[in-house]
KEKOLGU-316257 format. One record per residue (C-alpha): residue in one letter; residue number from 1; x, y, z. Coordinates in steps of 0.02 Angstrom, whole numbers, padded with zeros to 5 digits, always signed. Layout:
<sites>
 residu num      x      y      z
      A NUM      X      Y      Z
...
</sites>
This chain:
<sites>
 residu num      x      y      z
      M   1 -00002 -00001 +00003
      L   2 +00138 +00121 +00049
      K   3 +00234 +00088 -00112
      T   4 +00073 +00113 -00217
      L   5 +00029 +00269 -00125
      S   6 +00204 +00348 -00143
      T   7 +00217 +00302 -00325
      T   8 +00042 +00370 -00366
      L   9 +00080 +00535 -00277
      L  10 +00241 +00562 -00368
      F  11 +00161 +00518 -00535
      L  12 +00022 +00642 -00505
      L  13 +00148 +00778 -00461
      A  14 +00246 +00744 -00612
      T  15 +00095 +00738 -00730
      A  16 -00030 +00857 -00667
      L  17 +00091 +01010 -00642
      P  18 +00194 +01087 -00773
      L  19 +00364 +01012 -00747
      M  20 +00506 +01128 -00716
      A  21 +00697 +01123 -00684
      Q  22 +00789 +01150 -00523
      E  23 +00878 +01322 -00487
      E  24 +00995 +01363 -00633
      W  25 +01148 +01356 -00523
      Q  26 +01113 +01179 -00477
      N  27 +01089 +01137 -00664
      I  28 +01261 +01208 -00698
      Y  29 +01333 +01113 -00547
      E  30 +01261 +00956 -00621
      E  31 +01353 +00994 -00779
      W  32 +01514 +01001 -00683
      L  33 +01477 +00836 -00599
      E  34 +01435 +00746 -00763
      E  35 +01622 +00712 -00781
      A  36 +01626 +00642 -00598
      D  37 +01658 +00460 -00614
      E  38 +01746 +00336 -00510
      E  39 +01898 +00441 -00504
      T  40 +01811 +00587 -00417
      T  41 +01779 +00576 -00235
      T  42 +01601 +00602 -00162
      T  43 +01683 +00716 -00026
      Q  44 +01744 +00841 -00150
      Q  45 +01571 +00855 -00227
      E  46 +01486 +00875 -00058
      L  47 +01605 +01015 -00005
      L  48 +01568 +01111 -00161
      F  49 +01385 +01090 -00148
      D  50 +01391 +01137 +00033
      E  51 +01496 +01295 -00008
      L  52 +01381 +01342 -00152
      S  53 +01223 +01312 -00047
      H  54 +01288 +01428 +00086
      L  55 +01338 +01561 -00042
      H  56 +01175 +01551 -00124
      A  57 +01081 +01576 +00041
      N  58 +01185 +01722 +00093
      P  59 +01213 +01822 -00072
      L  60 +01345 +01959 -00080
      N  61 +01308 +02144 -00113
      I  62 +01409 +02156 -00273
      N  63 +01423 +02340 -00251
      T  64 +01518 +02336 -00080
      A  65 +01593 +02161 -00087
      T  66 +01781 +02166 -00076
      A  67 +01900 +02067 -00188
      D  68 +01923 +01943 -00047
      E  69 +01736 +01913 -00034
      L  70 +01711 +01896 -00217
      S  71 +01854 +01767 -00224
      R  72 +01740 +01658 -00113
      L  73 +01634 +01617 -00270
      P  74 +01732 +01476 -00349
      F  75 +01683 +01517 -00531
      L  76 +01756 +01689 -00527
      N  77 +01941 +01710 -00577
      P  78 +02045 +01859 -00521
      S  79 +02021 +01944 -00696
      H  80 +01832 +01942 -00676
      I  81 +01850 +02018 -00497
      R  82 +01956 +02151 -00551
      A  83 +01843 +02195 -00702
      I  84 +01686 +02206 -00579
      R  85 +01773 +02317 -00465
      H  86 +01843 +02429 -00601
      Y  87 +01676 +02444 -00679
      I  88 +01586 +02496 -00517
      Q  89 +01729 +02623 -00478
      R  90 +01708 +02695 -00652
      N  91 +01523 +02694 -00671
      G  92 +01447 +02684 -00490
      A  93 +01339 +02548 -00410
      L  94 +01257 +02420 -00523
      L  95 +01068 +02446 -00525
      S  96 +01032 +02264 -00568
      T  97 +01128 +02104 -00608
      G  98 +01077 +02130 -00792
      E  99 +01210 +02264 -00798
      L 100 +01339 +02133 -00794
      L 101 +01312 +02116 -00984
      L 102 +01409 +02274 -01005
      I 103 +01565 +02195 -00928
      D 104 +01647 +02117 -01079
      S 105 +01761 +02007 -00991
      I 106 +01628 +01917 -00899
      D 107 +01578 +01770 -01011
      Y 108 +01406 +01695 -01031
      H 109 +01431 +01546 -00917
      T 110 +01503 +01657 -00773
      R 111 +01364 +01779 -00789
      R 112 +01230 +01645 -00778
      L 113 +01305 +01588 -00619
      L 114 +01342 +01760 -00536
      R 115 +01162 +01822 -00530
      H 116 +01122 +01671 -00411
      F 117 +01251 +01728 -00281
      V 118 +01247 +01917 -00280
      H 119 +01121 +02057 -00266
      T 120 +01135 +02243 -00294
      A 121 +01107 +02383 -00163
      P 122 +01170 +02561 -00161
      L 123 +01350 +02606 -00107
      P 124 +01347 +02664 +00071
      A 125 +01405 +02839 +00114
      K 126 +01510 +02786 +00248
      E 127 +01540 +02637 +00370
      A 128 +01389 +02605 +00477
      D 129 +01410 +02595 +00666
      S 130 +01312 +02431 +00663
      K 131 +01467 +02351 +00582
      R 132 +01585 +02386 +00724
      L 133 +01637 +02235 +00822
      T 134 +01553 +02261 +00990
      W 135 +01456 +02154 +01107
      K 136 +01303 +02259 +01079
      N 137 +01312 +02244 +00887
      L 138 +01348 +02058 +00906
      L 139 +01188 +02037 +00998
      H 140 +01079 +02148 +00891
      Y 141 +01147 +02128 +00714
      G 142 +01213 +01957 +00708
      K 143 +01128 +01828 +00590
      H 144 +01074 +01661 +00663
      E 145 +01035 +01498 +00563
      A 146 +00995 +01336 +00633
      I 147 +00940 +01176 +00530
      T 148 +00901 +01006 +00588
      R 149 +00868 +00856 +00476
      F 150 +00793 +00681 +00490
      N 151 +00795 +00539 +00368
      I 152 +00699 +00385 +00401
      P 153 +00698 +00225 +00285
      L 154 +00530 +00142 +00265
      Y 155 +00614 -00028 +00243
      Q 156 +00725 -00141 +00349
      K 157 +00905 -00177 +00308
      A 158 +00985 -00338 +00361
      G 159 +01096 -00241 +00488
      Y 160 +00942 -00196 +00588
      R 161 +00865 -00370 +00597
      H 162 +00850 -00469 +00759
      Y 163 +00975 -00604 +00785
      P 164 +00992 -00729 +00928
      E 165 +01120 -00682 +01051
      E 166 +01229 -00840 +01014
      V 167 +01230 -00787 +00827
      L 168 +01291 -00611 +00878
      A 169 +01417 -00683 +00996
      Q 170 +01495 -00769 +00846
      Y 171 +01461 -00632 +00715
      P 172 +01448 -00468 +00815
      N 173 +01457 -00368 +00650
      R 174 +01304 -00431 +00579
      R 175 +01194 -00302 +00669
      Y 176 +01215 -00116 +00684
      L 177 +01237 -00036 +00852
      G 178 +01116 +00103 +00830
      E 179 +00947 +00156 +00756
      P 180 +00911 +00161 +00567
      F 181 +00876 +00349 +00553
      Y 182 +00997 +00485 +00505
      H 183 +01003 +00646 +00603
      N 184 +01108 +00810 +00606
      V 185 +01096 +00987 +00683
      R 186 +01188 +01126 +00603
      Y 187 +01197 +01301 +00681
      H 188 +01290 +01454 +00613
      Y 189 +01309 +01628 +00674
      R 190 +01385 +01770 +00572
      F 191 +01410 +01956 +00598
      D 192 +01444 +02054 +00442
      D 193 +01605 +01989 +00367
      K 194 +01700 +01998 +00531
      L 195 +01642 +01848 +00635
      S 196 +01581 +01674 +00604
      A 197 +01540 +01536 +00729
      G 198 +01467 +01367 +00689
      L 199 +01422 +01199 +00764
      V 200 +01378 +01035 +00672
      V 201 +01325 +00869 +00752
      E 202 +01286 +00714 +00654
      K 203 +01224 +00534 +00679
      D 204 +01233 +00420 +00527
      A 205 +01100 +00287 +00505
      G 206 +01156 +00136 +00607
      E 207 +01266 +00232 +00724
      A 208 +01201 +00231 +00907
      L 209 +01147 +00396 +00985
      F 210 +01081 +00359 +01162
      K 211 +01088 +00171 +01169
      G 212 +01195 +00034 +01241
      G 213 +01312 +00153 +01328
      F 214 +01331 +00279 +01193
      N 215 +01291 +00456 +01247
      G 216 +01284 +00587 +01107
      Y 217 +01322 +00617 +00924
      D 218 +01457 +00516 +00837
      Y 219 +01523 +00675 +00744
      I 220 +01542 +00849 +00813
      S 221 +01620 +00997 +00720
      F 222 +01644 +01176 +00778
      H 223 +01734 +01339 +00726
      L 224 +01752 +01520 +00772
      M 225 +01826 +01631 +00643
      L 226 +01873 +01819 +00643
      T 227 +01907 +01907 +00481
      N 228 +01960 +02084 +00423
      I 229 +01997 +02158 +00587
      G 230 +02149 +02276 +00568
      R 231 +02297 +02182 +00501
      L 232 +02218 +02018 +00548
      K 233 +02147 +01953 +00388
      T 234 +02083 +01781 +00463
      L 235 +02092 +01692 +00627
      V 236 +02008 +01528 +00654
      V 237 +02004 +01412 +00805
      G 238 +01918 +01239 +00792
      D 239 +01886 +01154 +00621
      Y 240 +01949 +01237 +00459
      R 241 +02002 +01195 +00286
      L 242 +02154 +01259 +00189
      H 243 +02191 +01288 +00004
      F 244 +02356 +01371 -00060
      G 245 +02415 +01388 -00240
      Q 246 +02351 +01260 -00360
      G 247 +02330 +01134 -00226
      L 248 +02493 +01034 -00250
      V 249 +02541 +01049 -00074
      L 250 +02383 +01089 +00018
      N 251 +02204 +01086 -00034
      T 252 +02075 +01009 +00083
      G 253 +01927 +01092 +00002
      F 254 +01848 +01052 -00172
      N 255 +01935 +01043 -00341
      L 256 +01833 +01045 -00496
      G 257 +01881 +00951 -00658
      K 258 +01891 +00981 -00842
      T 259 +01713 +01046 -00885
      A 260 +01733 +01178 -00743
      T 261 +01906 +01226 -00799
      L 262 +01832 +01264 -00969
      N 263 +01723 +01390 -00890
      S 264 +01860 +01490 -00794
      I 265 +01837 +01380 -00639
      G 266 +01989 +01340 -00524
      W 267 +02060 +01517 -00500
      G 268 +01957 +01552 -00344
      A 269 +01983 +01589 -00157
      R 270 +02137 +01529 -00069
      G 271 +02190 +01523 +00112
      I 272 +02093 +01477 +00267
      K 273 +01908 +01429 +00252
      R 274 +01782 +01393 +00387
      H 275 +01718 +01211 +00398
      L 276 +01534 +01196 +00425
      S 277 +01498 +01032 +00341
      T 278 +01455 +00853 +00386
      S 279 +01603 +00790 +00288
      E 280 +01704 +00710 +00430
      Q 281 +01877 +00686 +00353
      T 282 +01909 +00855 +00260
      A 283 +01950 +00975 +00404
      F 284 +02097 +01012 +00508
      R 285 +02065 +01041 +00699
      G 286 +02174 +01178 +00790
      A 287 +02208 +01355 +00741
      A 288 +02261 +01455 +00593
      A 289 +02295 +01633 +00559
      T 290 +02334 +01755 +00413
      L 291 +02415 +01926 +00442
      N 292 +02421 +02066 +00322
      L 293 +02600 +02132 +00346
      G 294 +02576 +02272 +00218
      S 295 +02647 +02313 +00041
      G 296 +02538 +02168 -00023
      V 297 +02625 +02039 +00088
      E 298 +02520 +01909 +00187
      A 299 +02585 +01772 +00309
      T 300 +02484 +01623 +00360
      A 301 +02523 +01494 +00497
      F 302 +02422 +01341 +00551
      V 303 +02433 +01197 +00666
      S 304 +02319 +01048 +00680
      H 305 +02300 +00895 +00795
      R 306 +02160 +00775 +00767
      R 307 +02108 +00589 +00778
      E 308 +02076 +00496 +00622
      D 309 +02009 +00322 +00580
      A 310 +02126 +00190 +00501
      N 311 +02138 +00017 +00445
      F 312 +02276 -00089 +00524
      D 313 +02373 -00246 +00470
      K 314 +02422 -00378 +00592
      N 315 +02580 -00284 +00640
      L 316 +02470 -00127 +00682
      L 317 +02538 -00031 +00538
      I 318 +02412 +00087 +00445
      T 319 +02362 +00002 +00283
      S 320 +02243 +00141 +00236
      L 321 +02144 +00290 +00309
      K 322 +01965 +00254 +00333
      T 323 +01871 +00407 +00269
      D 324 +01687 +00365 +00261
      G 325 +01655 +00417 +00444
      L 326 +01538 +00267 +00478
      H 327 +01540 +00180 +00652
      R 328 +01392 +00066 +00638
      T 329 +01462 -00100 +00690
      P 330 +01581 -00157 +00831
      L 331 +01717 -00172 +00698
      E 332 +01685 +00005 +00625
      Y 333 +01674 +00080 +00799
      S 334 +01838 +00002 +00851
      K 335 +01921 +00100 +00718
      R 336 +01853 +00267 +00770
      G 337 +01995 +00391 +00802
      N 338 +02121 +00254 +00826
      I 339 +02269 +00359 +00754
      R 340 +02334 +00534 +00782
      N 341 +02394 +00652 +00651
      T 342 +02482 +00817 +00689
      L 343 +02513 +00946 +00547
      Y 344 +02587 +01116 +00546
      G 345 +02652 +01238 +00415
      G 346 +02631 +01407 +00334
      N 347 +02617 +01510 +00180
      L 348 +02698 +01677 +00126
      A 349 +02605 +01771 -00017
      I 350 +02649 +01925 -00111
      H 351 +02524 +02023 -00218
      H 352 +02586 +02166 -00328
      R 353 +02467 +02236 -00449
      G 354 +02434 +02100 -00574
      F 355 +02561 +01975 -00500
      H 356 +02541 +01851 -00356
      G 357 +02682 +01736 -00284
      G 358 +02673 +01613 -00142
      L 359 +02778 +01489 -00039
      T 360 +02690 +01350 +00052
      A 361 +02768 +01221 +00166
      V 362 +02685 +01084 +00268
      H 363 +02742 +00946 +00383
      N 364 +02625 +00810 +00461
      F 365 +02669 +00656 +00556
      F 366 +02569 +00508 +00620
      N 367 +02592 +00409 +00781
      R 368 +02597 +00243 +00679
      P 369 +02687 +00221 +00514
      L 370 +02585 +00211 +00349
      H 371 +02615 +00040 +00262
      P 372 +02488 +00021 +00114
      G 373 +02537 -00157 +00069
      E 374 +02656 -00246 -00053
      Q 375 +02552 -00242 -00218
      L 376 +02656 -00180 -00353
      Y 377 +02551 -00033 -00400
      K 378 +02556 +00026 -00221
      R 379 +02746 +00035 -00218
      Y 380 +02743 +00220 -00216
      Y 381 +02596 +00258 -00102
      P 382 +02635 +00361 +00049
      R 383 +02743 +00258 +00171
      G 384 +02819 +00302 +00338
      R 385 +02761 +00423 +00483
      Q 386 +02822 +00595 +00432
      F 387 +02794 +00690 +00268
      T 388 +02855 +00863 +00219
      T 389 +02806 +00956 +00059
      V 390 +02858 +01130 -00007
      G 391 +02789 +01219 -00155
      I 392 +02802 +01388 -00252
      D 393 +02652 +01461 -00338
      Y 394 +02621 +01607 -00454
      M 395 +02490 +01702 -00541
      Y 396 +02496 +01845 -00667
      L 397 +02343 +01937 -00734
      H 398 +02328 +02046 -00892
      H 399 +02174 +02115 -00987
      R 400 +02173 +01969 -01106
      L 401 +02294 +01838 -01026
      Q 402 +02300 +01758 -00861
      V 403 +02424 +01628 -00811
      A 404 +02450 +01531 -00645
      G 405 +02547 +01380 -00587
      E 406 +02634 +01289 -00448
      T 407 +02786 +01181 -00426
      A 408 +02812 +01074 -00273
      I 409 +02931 +00950 -00209
      D 410 +02926 +00822 -00075
      Q 411 +03049 +00760 +00064
      G 412 +03115 +00626 -00058
      G 413 +03147 +00749 -00201
      A 414 +03000 +00702 -00305
      L 415 +02931 +00847 -00417
      A 416 +02747 +00895 -00456
      T 417 +02708 +01054 -00566
      I 418 +02549 +01115 -00652
      N 419 +02537 +01276 -00762
      K 420 +02377 +01360 -00825
      A 421 +02352 +01491 -00956
      Q 422 +02186 +01568 -01013
      L 423 +02183 +01689 -01164
      R 424 +02036 +01791 -01215
      L 425 +02042 +01792 -01407
      G 426 +01888 +01905 -01412
      D 427 +01750 +01982 -01309
      R 428 +01672 +01811 -01277
      Q 429 +01800 +01687 -01340
      T 430 +01924 +01603 -01216
      L 431 +02064 +01470 -01244
      T 432 +02121 +01376 -01092
      L 433 +02283 +01269 -01080
      V 434 +02336 +01165 -00934
      Q 435 +02499 +01067 -00922
      R 436 +02534 +00957 -00778
      Y 437 +02667 +00835 -00720
      Y 438 +02661 +00735 -00559
      A 439 +02801 +00612 -00529
      H 440 +02741 +00439 -00488
      H 441 +02832 +00441 -00314
      Y 442 +02775 +00624 -00267
      T 443 +02693 +00621 -00100
      A 444 +02584 +00753 -00034
      L 445 +02443 +00679 +00078
      Y 446 +02333 +00834 +00072
      A 447 +02358 +00884 -00113
      R 448 +02208 +00907 -00227
      S 449 +02227 +00985 -00403
      F 450 +02176 +00961 -00587
      S 451 +02199 +00780 -00627
      E 452 +02130 +00625 -00704
      N 453 +02162 +00526 -00553
      S 454 +02098 +00558 -00382
      S 455 +02269 +00595 -00310
      V 456 +02412 +00705 -00362
      R 457 +02536 +00568 -00419
      N 458 +02586 +00463 -00567
      E 459 +02526 +00571 -00706
      S 460 +02572 +00693 -00841
      G 461 +02457 +00777 -00964
      I 462 +02396 +00918 -01084
      Y 463 +02224 +00994 -01082
      V 464 +02161 +01113 -01214
      G 465 +01992 +01197 -01198
      F 466 +01893 +01323 -01307
      D 467 +01731 +01419 -01270
      T 468 +01649 +01534 -01398
      P 469 +01479 +01601 -01452
      L 470 +01431 +01546 -01628
      S 471 +01292 +01674 -01630
      S 472 +01175 +01770 -01514
      H 473 +01085 +01604 -01485
      W 474 +01221 +01476 -01496
      Q 475 +01365 +01436 -01373
      L 476 +01504 +01308 -01409
      S 477 +01619 +01235 -01278
      T 478 +01742 +01093 -01306
      Y 479 +01902 +01024 -01235
      I 480 +02031 +00887 -01259
      D 481 +02139 +00804 -01128
      F 482 +02273 +00682 -01152
      C 483 +02373 +00606 -01013
      H 484 +02506 +00470 -00974
      F 485 +02528 +00364 -00814
      P 486 +02711 +00310 -00800
      W 487 +02685 +00187 -00661
      L 488 +02554 +00044 -00628
      K 489 +02381 +00081 -00571
      Y 490 +02246 -00020 -00494
      L 491 +02183 -00135 -00633
      V 492 +02323 -00086 -00744
      S 493 +02480 -00180 -00741
      N 494 +02590 -00073 -00852
      A 495 +02617 +00103 -00896
      S 496 +02460 +00174 -00981
      Y 497 +02374 +00317 -01071
      A 498 +02211 +00401 -01063
      G 499 +02117 +00531 -01174
      E 500 +01958 +00626 -01159
      G 501 +01858 +00747 -01270
      M 502 +01697 +00839 -01241
      V 503 +01580 +00951 -01348
      R 504 +01436 +01054 -01287
      L 505 +01317 +01150 -01388
      V 506 +01195 +01271 -01298
      H 507 +01051 +01346 -01392
      T 508 +00950 +01487 -01303
      A 509 +00805 +01521 -01407
      N 510 +00733 +01653 -01290
      D 511 +00697 +01672 -01108
      R 512 +00585 +01517 -01107
      H 513 +00679 +01390 -01213
      R 514 +00854 +01326 -01189
      T 515 +00926 +01164 -01261
      T 516 +01092 +01080 -01212
      L 517 +01180 +00944 -01312
      R 518 +01332 +00871 -01234
      Y 519 +01447 +00724 -01292
      R 520 +01593 +00653 -01208
      L 521 +01715 +00522 -01258
      K 522 +01836 +00440 -01142
      L 523 +01976 +00322 -01180
      K 524 +02074 +00232 -01049
      E 525 +02183 +00076 -01041
      R 526 +02134 -00064 -00916
      D 527 +02195 -00243 -00904
      N 528 +02111 -00374 -01007
      T 529 +02094 -00516 -00881
      R 530 +02048 -00637 -01023
      L 531 +02227 -00636 -01082
      T 532 +02378 -00728 -01002
      P 533 +02478 -00638 -00948
      R 534 +02368 -00487 -00934
      Q 535 +02384 -00348 -01052
      P 536 +02314 -00171 -01059
      A 537 +02169 -00150 -01180
      L 538 +02076 +00008 -01231
      R 539 +01921 +00049 -01142
      T 540 +01802 +00167 -01234
      Q 541 +01655 +00257 -01158
      H 542 +01528 +00371 -01247
      R 543 +01413 +00477 -01149
      L 544 +01276 +00584 -01218
      L 545 +01160 +00714 -01136
      L 546 +01013 +00804 -01221
      Q 547 +00921 +00922 -01110
      H 548 +00785 +01047 -01140
      D 549 +00727 +01180 -01018
      Y 550 +00557 +01267 -01039
      T 551 +00495 +01409 -00934
      P 552 +00313 +01445 -00978
      A 553 +00299 +01568 -00835
      S 554 +00402 +01644 -00691
      Q 555 +00326 +01510 -00571
      L 556 +00346 +01362 -00691
      K 557 +00495 +01281 -00755
      L 558 +00515 +01118 -00852
      S 559 +00671 +01011 -00887
      T 560 +00680 +00850 -00984
      L 561 +00844 +00754 -00993
      F 562 +00899 +00599 -01092
      N 563 +01062 +00522 -01038
      A 564 +01146 +00379 -01139
      T 565 +01306 +00284 -01124
      R 566 +01398 +00153 -01225
      L 567 +01548 +00056 -01160
      Q 568 +01671 -00050 -01266
      F 569 +01810 -00158 -01189
      A 570 +01893 -00319 -01230
      G 571 +01771 -00362 -01376
      D 572 +01613 -00321 -01273
      T 573 +01495 -00185 -01293
      H 574 +01371 -00129 -01162
      H 575 +01234 +00008 -01162
      G 576 +01131 +00109 -01043
      F 577 +01005 +00258 -01044
      M 578 +00899 +00359 -00928
      L 579 +00753 +00474 -00958
      T 580 +00721 +00603 -00827
      Q 581 +00582 +00733 -00798
      R 582 +00607 +00868 -00675
      L 583 +00488 +01006 -00599
      T 584 +00486 +01158 -00487
      W 585 +00328 +01247 -00444
      Q 586 +00326 +01401 -00340
      P 587 +00170 +01507 -00347
      A 588 +00210 +01692 -00315
      A 589 +00060 +01715 -00193
      R 590 +00108 +01568 -00081
      P 591 +00259 +01533 +00018
      L 592 +00272 +01361 -00059
      A 593 +00394 +01263 -00179
      V 594 +00372 +01091 -00249
      H 595 +00522 +01006 -00341
      A 596 +00495 +00829 -00414
      N 597 +00599 +00705 -00512
      L 598 +00543 +00553 -00614
      S 599 +00677 +00443 -00692
      Y 600 +00670 +00283 -00794
      F 601 +00834 +00190 -00818
      H 602 +00894 +00038 -00917
      T 603 +01080 -00008 -00918
      D 604 +01165 -00178 -00955
      N 605 +01280 -00178 -00797
      Y 606 +01366 -00076 -00661
      D 607 +01501 -00013 -00786
      T 608 +01363 +00074 -00890
      R 609 +01282 +00153 -00732
      I 610 +01216 +00333 -00753
      S 611 +01232 +00462 -00612
      T 612 +01119 +00611 -00596
      Y 613 +01109 +00752 -00474
      E 614 +00942 +00754 -00366
      R 615 +00869 +00903 -00280
      G 616 +00838 +00872 -00103
      L 617 +00842 +00955 +00068
      L 618 +00942 +01106 +00106
      H 619 +01130 +01069 +00112
      T 620 +01102 +00895 +00061
      F 621 +01205 +00821 -00083
      S 622 +01131 +00684 -00185
      F 623 +01218 +00618 -00336
      P 624 +01163 +00435 -00349
      S 625 +01210 +00310 -00483
      Y 626 +01080 +00189 -00563
      Y 627 +01108 +00031 -00652
      G 628 +01003 -00115 -00710
      H 629 +00814 -00093 -00749
      G 630 +00708 +00017 -00639
      L 631 +00613 +00176 -00602
      H 632 +00657 +00317 -00479
      A 633 +00546 +00461 -00415
      S 634 +00566 +00589 -00285
      A 635 +00483 +00747 -00222
      T 636 +00532 +00891 -00112
      C 637 +00409 +01016 -00037
      Q 638 +00480 +01176 +00040
      W 639 +00355 +01283 +00150
      E 640 +00400 +01454 +00216
      I 641 +00304 +01451 +00376
      S 642 +00359 +01626 +00427
      T 643 +00503 +01745 +00398
      Q 644 +00601 +01640 +00524
      F 645 +00543 +01458 +00493
      T 646 +00553 +01344 +00339
      A 647 +00501 +01166 +00335
      L 648 +00552 +01044 +00204
      F 649 +00489 +00866 +00165
      H 650 +00569 +00741 +00052
      L 651 +00502 +00574 -00016
      S 652 +00598 +00457 -00135
      H 653 +00548 +00289 -00211
      T 654 +00653 +00175 -00312
      H 655 +00593 +00011 -00394
      Y 656 +00698 -00116 -00480
      Y 657 +00627 -00236 -00612
      D 658 +00779 -00353 -00632
      R 659 +00808 -00406 -00453
      T 660 +00721 -00462 -00300
      T 661 +00834 -00382 -00167
      I 662 +00942 -00227 -00153
      G 663 +01120 -00217 -00084
      T 664 +01229 -00348 +00006
      G 665 +01284 -00387 +00179
      T 666 +01214 -00275 +00318
      E 667 +01148 -00158 +00191
      L 668 +01035 -00295 +00103
      I 669 +00857 -00245 +00078
      G 670 +00744 -00404 +00057
      Q 671 +00630 -00326 -00077
      P 672 +00657 -00244 -00252
      H 673 +00605 -00067 -00194
      R 674 +00644 +00061 -00064
      E 675 +00566 +00214 +00006
      D 676 +00640 +00349 +00111
      I 677 +00573 +00504 +00192
      G 678 +00667 +00659 +00248
      F 679 +00613 +00809 +00354
      Q 680 +00704 +00973 +00385
      L 681 +00667 +01129 +00493
      R 682 +00764 +01290 +00470
      W 683 +00769 +01440 +00581
      R 684 +00841 +01607 +00530
      M 685 +00848 +01768 +00620
</sites>
């Protein structure tokens, strides 16, 4: 009955109402994630989504925002920021975001995004007294936001079944320690651009909250950050993230890939960032500060000491770091915080007109040695207790040219370097070049940069991208990337190559109709296990997206998507497709919004799975993959109860036609369908 009711409800929502797209910035975000396959970590995607969600909920006044504030928008490069500030200084405050059309150096993609994260207001005559950092102002003018979220499954997984005591005595990890629901609470306080304080607590499904001797949440994160107070640019105590240069030495934030680089992504904010996320393994814990020394010189120092989860071998050596943050079974809980990691370092940066230079150094050590195993492809994985990395980065901006790069060296002398250049060939044409070389034995545990792999190691390559309008209604974007892996990789027992190309055509007929056609070809070598000995063979993957967005009225939007994939490897060919319909309905007279999604998918196997972004609750990232044969539907209702309270409700249903169960082990669901509900309440003042 429940399955029938939920399916019927979603079907009615999808057919009775005009179907619409999600907010445009989330559509563009989905384009970035389209290239996110098994090489891209979910953590990076979650961090980016959380950051964009926060910036969208707290838009900047573009007329008063400083260069540092604008640099928080990851899609703005320094050339964009300089052009915006120069335009305002020359012409006065922007009257609307439509005036961005008059700034030639801001391309179509950037302009589309920017209007979702900024607003326009007149320039103030002088600094208001309300912005002074006093106890009275903190109490009267500070902004509060608190969000609580519950997710409840309407099915039972094997990990929650009842087992006899004698069975659990022999197999204690068959049953989860806690309750099946997920819960978190997020509180954030901010005062102007000077003070930020936050607290996040989280309980994953299966983790114990107040049961069997457990008292409280499994994950607790907090921070207190001061910014722009005299010569103190930033000071943070608690949990924080760091990003310097191009990320070859240190980047615990997000890093976008090839499609985003094409649209001038990747030049954004550097330095210290607050951590207000449920991502448990991406933050340092301690203190960090940046001082403005004058004459364009800034100095940053940081220190961190935290416990982490790890897997051990029989000699109690660390074989790998456990990064999922899950502590649901006795075995998982035994790994909770079982190692200690201490890190310290600094950065010295110089800014002079259009030039930037920086020096970054970091040293970290564990209380136990890393020993990832003896497999040949792991020979150059990080080993030992102590790791030191030093890097030099640069950036130069010109009216039509911007270049940036970084070169780093580790304690063993291994080298990594990346260099970028972006040239404006015309008012709306850009050519992007990226060269990188990461030695196969380069070691930087917290590096994250432009790469085909998930780590900055064992890769060299060249990327060329081009973006241009074909006419007032057509936009063409394309890139080609070729890379070489000099050492073995997982599932590849020899040196190998990879190549990738993408072409995207966007047709904007008018304000109501927009069509996108995107094709991506990816070539990669992988071992053919049918041969003895194993030999690398070419794995070819084609991906196609056709999307049409229709906006019949300001309250209604429609988006229809068709995804298709084809995989060829070792003489076999596999296919898959997904047809998706999305909607958003938000009447102007009522504080209500409804978002719905209906997808039908059919793929040959897991390798032809199709991933798609799904709109859900606030600050909630969902980019699930579907394979096999089935139907997925979801709906989210957002209700503005008052100016202070917002309630959200989410319902999802997935039904498979090619299987009788879902999942394996403790995650096994003994039926071919699953239903989940989620609830969220937000308070803002």
